[in-house]
C-alpha positions in Angstrom: -4.1 33.4 55.0 -2.1 34.0 52.0 1.5 33.0 51.7 3.7 36.1 52.0 6.1 34.6 49.5 3.3 34.5 47.1 2.6 38.1 47.7 6.2 39.3 47.5 7.3 36.9 44.8 6.0 39.1 41.9 7.9 42.0 43.4 11.0 39.9 43.8 10.6 38.5 40.2 10.1 42.0 38.9 13.2 43.2 40.6 15.1 40.3 39.3 13.7 40.9 35.9 14.8 44.5 36.1 18.3 43.3 37.0 18.3 40.9 34.2 16.9 43.4 31.8 19.5 45.9 32.9 22.3 43.3 32.3 20.7 42.3 29.0 20.5 45.9 28.0 24.1 46.4 28.8 24.9 43.3 26.8 22.8 44.5 23.9 24.5 47.9 24.0 27.9 46.3 24.0 26.9 44.2 21.0 25.5 47.3 19.3 28.8 49.1 19.9 30.7 46.1 18.4 28.5 45.9 15.4 28.7 49.7 14.9 32.4 49.5 15.1 32.5 46.6 12.7 30.3 48.5 10.2 32.5 51.6 10.6 35.6 49.5 9.8 33.8 48.0 6.8 32.8 51.5 5.6 36.3 52.7 6.0 37.6 49.7 4.1 34.9 50.2 1.4 35.8 53.8 1.2 39.5 53.0 0.9 38.7 50.4 -1.8 36.5 52.8 -3.7 39.1 55.5 -3.4 41.7 53.0 -4.8 39.4 52.1 -7.6 38.8 55.7 -8.4 42.5 56.3 -8.3 43.1 53.5 -10.7 40.3 54.7 -13.0 41.6 58.2 -12.9 45.1 57.0 -13.7 43.7 54.9 -16.6 41.8 57.9 -17.9 44.8 60.1 -17.6 47.0 57.6 -19.5 44.4 56.7 -22.2 44.8 59.7 -24.6 48.6 59.3 -24.9 48.3 55.5 -25.5 45.6 56.0 -28.1 47.6 58.7 -29.8 50.7 56.4 -29.8 48.8 53.5 -31.4 47.1 55.8 -33.9 50.5 57.0 -35.1 51.7 53.3 -35.2 48.6 52.4 -37.3 49.3 55.2 -39.7 52.9 54.1 -40.1 51.9 50.5 -40.8 49.3 51.5 -43.3 51.8 53.5 -45.3 54.5 50.8 -45.3 52.4 47.6 -45.9 49.2 48.6 -47.8 50.8 47.5 -51.1 51.1 43.9 -49.9 47.5 43.2 -48.9 44.2 42.8 -50.8 42.2 45.9 -51.8 39.4 45.2 -49.4 41.8 45.0 -46.5 43.3 48.3 -47.5 39.9 49.9 -47.1 39.5 48.4 -43.7 42.9 49.6 -42.6 42.0 53.2 -43.5 38.7 52.9 -41.7 40.5 51.6 -38.6 42.9 54.6 -38.8 40.1 57.1 -39.1 38.3 55.6 -36.1 41.5 55.5 -34.0 42.1 59.2 -34.9 38.5 60.0 -33.8 39.0 58.1 -30.6 42.2 59.9 -29.8 40.7 63.3 -30.4 37.7 62.4 -28.2 39.9 61.2 -25.4 42.0 64.4 -25.6 38.8 66.4 -25.2 37.8 64.4 -22.2 35.3 61.9 -23.8 37.4 58.9 -22.8 34.4 56.5 -22.4 33.2 57.4 -25.9 36.6 56.8 -27.4 36.9 53.4 -25.7 33.3 52.5 -26.8 34.1 53.3 -30.4 37.2 51.2 -30.4 35.4 48.2 -28.9 32.6 48.6 -31.3 35.0 48.6 -34.3 36.7 45.4 -33.1 33.4 43.6 -32.9 32.3 45.1 -36.2 35.5 44.2 -38.0 35.3 40.6 -36.7 31.8 40.4 -38.2 33.0 41.8 -41.5 35.9 39.3 -41.7 33.5 36.5 -40.9 31.1 37.6 -43.7 34.0 38.0 -46.1 35.1 34.4 -45.2 31.6 33.1 -46.0 31.6 34.8 -49.4 35.0 33.3 -50.2 33.7 29.8 -49.3 30.7 30.4 -51.6 33.0 31.4 -54.4 35.0 28.2 -54.0 31.8 26.2 -53.9 30.6 27.8 -57.1 33.9 27.2 -58.9 34.5 23.6 -57.8 31.0 22.1 -57.6 28.2 24.3 -58.8 29.8 25.0 -62.2 29.9 21.3 -62.9 26.2 21.0 -62.2 25.0 23.7 -64.5 27.7 23.7 -67.3 29.7 21.3 -69.4 33.0 19.9 -68.3 34.9 22.1 -70.8 33.2 25.3 -69.6 33.7 24.3 -66.0 37.4 23.9 -66.5 37.5 27.4 -68.0 35.4 28.7 -65.2 38.0 27.5 -62.7 40.5 29.8 -64.3 38.1 32.7 -63.8 37.4 33.4 -67.5 33.6 32.6 -67.2 33.0 33.1 -63.6 31.0 36.3 -64.2 28.9 34.5 -66.8 28.2 31.7 -64.4 27.1 34.1 -61.7 24.6 36.0 -63.8 23.2 32.8 -65.4 22.0 31.2 -62.2 18.4 32.0 -63.0 18.6 29.6 -66.0 19.4 26.8 -63.5 17.3 27.9 -60.6 16.4 24.3 -59.7 20.1 23.7 -58.9 21.2 27.1 -57.7 18.3 28.3 -55.5 19.9 27.4 -52.2 23.2 28.9 -53.2 21.4 32.1 -54.3 19.4 32.2 -51.1 22.6 32.3 -49.0 24.4 34.6 -51.4 21.6 37.1 -52.1 19.5 37.0 -48.9 21.0 35.3 -45.8 24.5 36.8 -45.8 23.3 40.4 -46.6 20.7 40.2 -43.9 23.3 39.1 -41.4 25.6 41.9 -42.5 22.9 44.5 -41.8 22.1 43.1 -38.3 25.9 42.8 -37.5 26.0 46.6 -37.1 23.4 46.6 -34.3 24.9 43.4 -32.8 28.4 45.0 -32.6 27.0 48.1 -30.9 25.1 45.8 -28.5 28.3 43.8 -27.6 30.3 47.0 -27.1 27.7 48.5 -24.8 27.5 45.2 -22.8 31.1 45.7 -21.7 30.0 48.7 -19.6 26.4 47.4 -18.8 24.8 50.0 -21.1 22.6 47.6 -23.0 19.4 49.1 -21.6 20.4 52.5 -22.8 21.4 51.3 -26.2 18.2 49.4 -26.6 16.2 52.5 -25.9 18.3 54.4 -28.5 17.5 51.7 -31.0 13.8 51.9 -30.4 13.7 55.7 -30.2 11.6 57.3 -33.0 13.7 60.1 -34.2 11.1 60.9 -36.8 7.6 60.6 -35.3 4.7 62.1 -37.2 1.6 60.8 -35.6 -0.5 58.7 -37.9 2.0 59.2 -40.8 5.4 57.8 -40.2 7.6 56.6 -37.3 11.3 55.9 -37.9 13.8 54.5 -35.5 17.2 52.8 -36.0 15.7 49.4 -35.4 12.9 49.9 -37.9 15.5 51.1 -40.5 17.5 48.0 -40.0 14.4 45.8 -40.4 13.5 47.5 -43.6 17.1 47.1 -44.9 17.1 43.4 -44.2 13.6 42.9 -45.8 14.9 44.6 -48.9 17.4 41.7 -49.5 14.7 39.1 -48.7 12.2 40.5 -51.1 14.9 41.0 -53.8 15.7 37.3 -53.6 12.0 36.4 -53.7 11.5 38.6 -56.8 14.5 36.9 -58.5 13.3 33.4 -57.5 9.7 34.0 -58.8 10.9 35.4 -62.1 13.4 32.6 -62.6 10.8 29.9 -61.9 8.4 31.6 -64.2 10.8 31.8 -67.1 12.0 28.2 -66.6 8.7 26.4 -66.1 5.9 28.6 -67.3 7.2 30.5 -70.3 8.4 27.8 -72.6 8.9 29.0 -76.2 9.3 25.5 -77.7 6.5 23.0 -77.6 6.7 19.4 -78.9 3.4 17.6 -79.4 1.7 20.1 -77.2 4.1 19.7 -74.3 6.7 22.4 -73.3 10.2 21.1 -74.0 13.6 22.3 -72.7 16.1 23.7 -75.1 19.6 25.1 -75.2 20.6 28.1 -77.2 24.0 28.1 -78.9 25.0 31.7 -79.2 28.0 31.0 -81.5 25.8 29.5 -84.2 22.5 31.3 -83.1 20.6 28.0 -83.1 18.4 26.2 -80.6 19.0 22.6 -79.6 15.6 21.0 -78.7 15.6 18.1 -76.2 13.1 15.5 -77.4 12.4 12.5 -75.2 13.1 9.0 -76.5 10.1 7.8 -78.5 9.2 5.9 -81.6 10.8 7.7 -84.5 7.9 6.6 -86.8 5.5 8.7 -84.8 5.1 12.2 -86.2 6.2 15.0 -84.0 5.0 18.6 -84.2 7.4 21.2 -83.0 6.0 24.7 -82.3 8.4 27.6 -81.8 7.0 30.8 -80.4 9.1 33.9 -80.6 9.0 36.7 -78.1 7.3 40.0 -79.3 10.6 41.9 -79.1 12.7 39.2 -80.8 15.5 40.7 -83.0 16.4 39.7 -86.5 19.8 37.9 -86.5 19.7 36.9 -90.2 21.8 39.9 -91.2 25.2 38.3 -91.1 25.5 38.6 -87.3 26.9 35.1 -86.9 29.6 35.8 -89.5 30.6 39.0 -87.8 31.0 37.3 -84.4 33.0 34.5 -86.0 35.4 36.9 -87.8 35.9 39.0 -84.7 36.9 35.9 -82.8 39.3 34.8 -85.5 40.9 38.2 -85.9 41.3 38.5 -82.1 43.0 35.2 -82.0 45.3 36.1 -84.9 46.2 39.5 -83.2 47.1 37.7 -80.0 49.6 35.5 -81.8 51.1 38.5 -83.6 51.4 40.7 -80.5 52.2 38.5 -77.5 51.0 39.9 -74.2 48.3 42.1 -75.6 45.4 42.6 -73.2 42.1 43.6 -74.9 39.9 46.3 -73.5 36.5 45.6 -72.2 34.6 46.5 -75.4 36.8 44.4 -77.7 37.0 41.5 -75.3 33.2 41.3 -74.8 32.7 41.4 -78.6 34.8 38.2 -78.8 32.7 36.5 -76.1 29.3 37.6 -77.2 28.4 34.2 -78.6 29.2 32.5 -75.3 27.4 35.1 -73.3 24.2 34.6 -75.4 24.5 30.8 -74.8 24.5 31.3 -71.0 21.7 33.8 -70.8 19.6 34.0 -74.0 17.0 36.1 -72.3 19.5 39.0 -72.5 20.2 38.4 -76.2 18.7 41.7 -77.3 21.0 43.7 -75.0 24.1 41.7 -75.9 23.5 41.9 -79.7 22.9 45.7 -79.4 26.2 46.1 -77.5 28.0 44.0 -80.1 26.6 46.0 -83.0 27.4 49.3 -81.4 31.0 48.2 -80.8 31.2 46.8 -84.3 30.6 50.2 -85.7 33.4 51.7 -83.5 35.9 48.9 -84.3 38.6 51.2 -85.7 38.5 53.4 -82.5 38.6 50.2 -80.4 41.7 48.9 -82.2 43.5 52.3 -81.7 42.6 52.2 -78.0 44.2 48.7 -77.7 47.5 50.0 -79.1 47.7 48.0 -82.3 50.0 49.1 -85.1 48.7 50.7 -88.3 49.5 47.6 -90.3 47.8 45.3 -87.8 44.8 47.6 -87.7 44.5 47.6 -91.6 44.7 43.8 -91.7 42.2 43.4 -88.9 39.6 45.7 -90.5 40.1 44.2 -94.0 39.5 40.7 -92.6 36.5 41.8 -90.6 34.6 44.0 -93.1 
């Protein structure tokens, strides 16, 4: 005989389970209501917070155009009052800043507030990059004056270069001393210009990152606005890459030509070996460097002239010397005179030939052309009739 408790126990357990399930369901419902209420409160608070943020943003947007207009007028006032006291390059940047601020003000007034803010942020980043690049060029100029000029020129010429009189000559004659100036030229001609090109994209990227728009900007950079299948594809990023490669290949072209002229195109050979030489433009003579050796040993010096070499045995040296002497005499007679470019370059033709003899044909041609126009050049420099007559009689 089965135990009745055993028979009815499942029923009783089921009943108890039903009671427990009912109470658990009630407990669960009460928890659900609490959670729902909490979520509702959170949504309300989130809605209030979003509304407050929207209100703040709306107020900011409402106040942005008047503030931009106020600062634009202030920028215009500052540019007019202080532009005479700053360097010329900074004057250009002040006007660019004024134009961009005016554009931002107009955009904000027409409702494009985000565009106006983006333009201003981009220009702040871009201007910082420009000032950094300008600083690098200033450091390079100081390096060239104080150190590089001593390595590639005599002490006397280096002292004059410090005063700025020969700086342009030093700059264009780097190819003669490419073994010393190659790293300087690499930075000046390739590295800094490439960074300048990429600074435009970098500034736009930084400005877009303020509003988490980098993905959009990157798609714009890569978008092919000119896409002819199988022919050409152009995008902003590809144009920047091409622009940067232009400076790199320009430097490589300059470097290869300089190395070729320095080491593989020697025009003076001593005993079958290429020998270095210096050309004196004032006396139109070449100084040949011969290594220390027994003076009793015969030496054969072979000079090879370029096919386009010009004839200088026509009184050119005397003409240059007389121009220099007459200019010096005229400076003493008329204190404070400043020669024009043509008359000034005639006086320095000899020095210029010394620094880059590979341009001798061009320099001599310019000297001879100005020599024929000497009376007109003297009139253009404001000399008196008597001074002009004395100058021409001593020259011709």
